[in-house]
N, C-alpha and C positions, 0 to 999 in steps of 0.2 A: 504495498500499501504505498503511496506515496507521501512526506511527509506535511506536505500542504494540503489542505482545500480550496485553499483561494490563494491567490500569488496577482499581484497590479507590478505591472512594471512603468514606472514614467505616468503613473496615467493621472490625466488632465482633464476635467469636465463643467460643465456649465451649460448657463440659457443664455439664449441671444450673445452679446459681446461680453457677458462677464463672465470667467471663472471662479467655478465654486470649489472643486480638487485642482488642486495644482502639483504635477509632477508626481504624485503619492507613488512609491514603491514600500509594498506591504506583501509579510505572507503571515498568511492565518491557517495556525494549526491543527488539527482536526482536534474536538473538543468544545468547548463552552467558551465562543469570544465576543468581545463585551466592547461596542462604540459608546465610548462618552465625548461630551463638549457641547458649548453653551449655545443657546439658539440660531438657526444660521450656520454654524462650523460648517455645513456639508454632511451630515451623519446621513439622513434622507435620501441624498444626491448619490452619494456611494451603494447605499443599501441598492438604492434603484437600477443603476448602472450595474452592479453584481447579481440583481434579478433579471437580467438583459433587456430591461423593460426599456432604457436608451442605449443606445451606444456611447461608448467614449469619443470624444472629442479630437485624443491623442492619447498615445500608449497603448498598452496590452493590458487584457484579464485572463488570466486562464484558473478555470473552475474546473474542476473534479479532474485536474490533470488534463483537459481538451483548452485549447488555446481557443477562444473565441475571435473568428475572425470576420466573418458574415452570418446571414441568416442561417441559413443551414446549423453553422456549428451554433447558434443560442438556443434553436429547436432540437439538438440534440441533447442538451446541456438539461434546458427547461425538464425535459422531463425525469430528473431525478431533482431536480431542485423546487423548492416550495418558498415561498413569500407572502408574506403577511404585512400590507402598508398599514401604514398608522389607522386608518379610513378603507375598511373592504364593501365591496357590493354585494346587495342578496334581495333576492325579493322577499320582502316581512310576511309571506303566508306560507312559503316552505317551509315546513318542516326541519329540523337538523338533517335527519337523514334523508331529505328530498335536496336539503340543498348540499349535502355532502355529497351525493349520486352526481347531482350535477356539476360539482366540481370536480369529479372522475371523468365524465364524459369531455369534459373543455380539456383533461388533462392526456386524453384518447388512451384511456386506460382501456384496455379487453374488458364487452362485455361480459365475460366467462367471470371475469375478476373482481368484478363492480362490488357486489353484494362481500364478497371476501372484505375487500379493500377500504371498504366503508365503514364497517362494522370493526376491524382494528383498529379502524384513524376514532371513531365516537369512544370505542370502549381504551383507548388509550388516553383521554381526554379527560376520562369519567364524567362523560356524557349518555352514558347508554338509559339511565330513566328518564331521557327527555329527547331520546330518539325520535321520537313525534310530539314532540311540543316545536309551535311556530316561532321561528326567527325572533319575531316582536314580540314574543312572550317573553323571551330569555334575558336573564337579569346580565350584566355590564361584564361581569367575571365570565355565566356559562357563554356568552357573546364571543368574548375574545376567545375561550377556549375553542369554540365551533372554528372561529377564523384559525387557530391554529391544525386543528382538526384535518379541513382543506392545505394545507400547510404539508401536511407529512403522509401525505396520502400516497398508499404504493410502494412505500419502501423510500421514498425519499432519503438523498445519501447529501441535503446540503438545503438547512431551512434557514431563512433570513426574516428576522422580528423587530417591525418596526416602533419603537416602545408600544411595546403590548402591554405594558402596565401601566398604562394610562387609565383613568377612571377608576381604578382596583383600591376596594378598601384594604389594610394590614393583614386582614384572615385570607384575601383572596389573595395578593400579594404573595404569603407564601405557600398556598396551595400552586399559584403559576410556578412557585421555584421547582416545588417537587416534581412538576410536569415538565420541567426542563432537566432535571437532570433525570427523570424516564426518555425522554425524546434523544438525549445526548448516546445513550446507548444504540441508537441505531443512525444516528443523524448529527454531524458536524452543525453546531448553531452559532449566527452570528445574532446578535442581541443589543440592538439601540435604546438606548435609556436619559433621561437625568438623573437618573436614581440611585447614585453612589453605591448604596448600602445594597440593591439587588443583584448589581455586577462583583461586589465582593460576595456577595453570598452563592452565587451556582456560577460564575468566570474563572477559565482557567487563566486565561490573558486577555489582556486590552488592550483599546486604542484610544488615546483621546487625540481630539482633530479639533484645533482654533482657525479659524479662517480660511478652510481647506486644506491646513499641514501637521503632521503630524509633530505633538509636541510629548509624548507619552507614548510608548509600549514596551510592554513588561507583563508582571502577575501582579495581584491587590496588595501580595505582601511588597513588592515594590516600591509598588505608589504608596503604600504605608511608608517604609521609609526616607520617604520625600519629605515627609510631614514637618512642619517648622510653625515655633509659637508664635512664631509673623503672619504664620498663613489663616486667612476667614476659615471658619469649621469647626462643629461640634466635635465631633470625633479624629482620629486621627486620619481616617481614609479623606474623609472631607479635605480636611488642612494638607494633606498630600496631591488631592486633586488642583486644589486652590496654587498649589504651589506647582505644581507642574504646566499649571496653566500662563503662571505667570512667575516662572521664576527667571526667565531674562529681564524682569524689569527690575526698577530701582524697588527696594522695600521687602523683597522675600529673599 
């Protein structure tokens, strides 16, 4: 097995004339990988690029040991890739089972396998009891789990999650962490969040980006080691995060 699930080489991405990601070279190992950074740092843009939703402006991306150079490469990679954006579309009157089945159809999973893989995905996120519940009647936490279920359909090998804990209460966040640990047994997970403590709880490694450029790559323990008494934050991890963002500026 390759040592990395994702590699970017001099990746530049943006919208119109504005560059968002700037010459980013990055290796994402297998496991759970966290993306941290302030609003507008480029996290969502990076995830959309890795999801092949938008092509790089320049540079190279390698996903699951395949260089993505054209639409054919992107289609092949998507067979093994699950993506949960911050907001995902669904028909409110679909049941959970109907929604996941529809996503299986979109993913071109063979009809002979659909029932099995849909059931496996629903059970993996602990929504078995809600399989016949309409999407519009799910709680916020259940809705996010349904979104993760569609992202792990059919033995997905790479799962990209953009702010998956938004709107979840503390108990739901704990349940989400348990879910990510289970998912990581079958797939590499790349998780974008604003919540530093969630990253520390589930991620093996992480990247902090600011203004489209990396300011820290390492483990949660290494981030804690950056903690400074002069950095803002209520915990060592928060102070390490703040120090990583501003360590090249006066006062940190």
